[in-house]
C-alpha positions in Angstrom: -15.1 -2.1 8.5 -12.6 -3.7 6.1 -9.4 -5.1 7.7 -6.0 -4.7 6.0 -2.8 -6.5 7.2 0.6 -4.9 6.7 3.6 -7.3 6.9 7.1 -5.8 7.3 10.4 -7.5 6.1 10.9 -9.1 9.5 7.5 -10.7 9.3 5.8 -8.5 11.9 2.1 -8.2 11.1 -0.1 -5.2 11.8 -3.8 -5.5 11.1 -6.0 -2.4 11.0 -9.7 -1.8 10.7 -9.9 0.9 8.0 -12.8 3.1 7.2 -14.2 2.8 3.7 -12.8 5.6 1.5 -9.5 5.8 3.4 -6.4 4.8 1.6 -4.1 2.0 2.7 -1.4 4.6 3.0 -3.5 7.1 5.1 -4.4 4.3 7.6 -0.7 3.2 7.9 0.5 6.7 8.6 -2.4 7.4 11.1 -1.6 4.3 13.0 2.2 4.6 12.9 2.9 1.6 10.7 6.6 1.7 10.1 7.7 1.3 6.5 5.3 3.7 4.9 7.0 7.1 4.5 4.4 8.9 2.3 6.5 12.0 1.6 3.9 13.5 -0.8 1.0 12.9 1.5 -0.9 10.7 -0.9 -0.7 12.7 -4.1 0.9 9.9 -6.2 4.0 12.0 -6.6 6.8 10.2 -4.8 6.5 6.3 -4.5 7.4 6.3 -0.8 4.2 4.4 0.0 5.2 1.4 -2.2 3.7 -2.0 -1.1 3.5 -5.5 -2.5 -0.1 -6.7 -2.6 -0.4 -10.5 -1.9 -0.5 -11.8 -5.4 -3.7 -13.8 -5.1 -5.4 -10.6 -3.9 -4.6 -8.3 -6.7 -8.1 -8.6 -8.0 -9.4 -7.0 -4.8 -7.6 -3.7 -5.6 -8.7 -1.0 -8.0 -7.1 -0.9 -11.5 -3.7 0.9 -11.7 -3.8 4.2 -13.4 -1.0 5.6 -15.6 0.3 8.0 -13.0 0.7 5.2 -10.4 2.4 3.0 -13.1 4.8 5.8 -13.9 5.6 6.5 -10.2 6.3 2.8 -9.6 9.2 3.0 -12.0 11.0 5.1 -9.4 10.6 3.0 -6.3 13.6 2.5 -4.0 12.9 -1.2 -3.7 12.5 -3.5 -6.6 9.3 -3.1 -8.6 7.4 -6.4 -8.9 4.2 -7.4 -10.8 2.3 -7.0 -7.5 3.8 -3.5 -6.7 1.3 -0.8 -5.9 1.3 2.6 -4.3 -0.7 2.4 -1.1 -2.0 5.9 -1.6 -3.9 4.7 -4.6 -5.5 1.8 -2.8 -8.7 3.4 -1.4 -10.4 0.9 0.9 -13.7 -0.6 -0.3 -15.7 -3.4 1.2 -14.2 -5.8 -1.4 -10.7 -5.1 0.0 -11.6 -6.7 3.4 -8.8 -9.1 4.3 -6.2 -7.5 2.0 -2.6 -8.3 2.9 0.2 -6.0 1.8 4.0 -6.5 2.3 6.3 -3.6 3.0 9.5 -3.3 0.9 13.0 -3.1 2.4 13.2 0.6 1.9 11.1 3.5 0.6 13.9 6.0 0.2 
């Protein structure tokens, strides 16, 4: 089972074992990881599950689609080159060890 680590702005780390096929957002919500709001429930419609993927791990993530790219233009925290919507990061075996940083705010 792949492991994903969430790091909040205070440096607190939460590492979860996530079933393959579950999104990084779904796992965070299910386990009460603070900092992921997920207002739209994972429909790529709100940008409240914004995360920063550790830059050297971007290749572990699936390619960004045009809908995600458009939604990232409306994030409450700064969009960076490593910004992703965690609802679009569906866990695969290749994502084991992924580290995502939570932004200051989602709304």
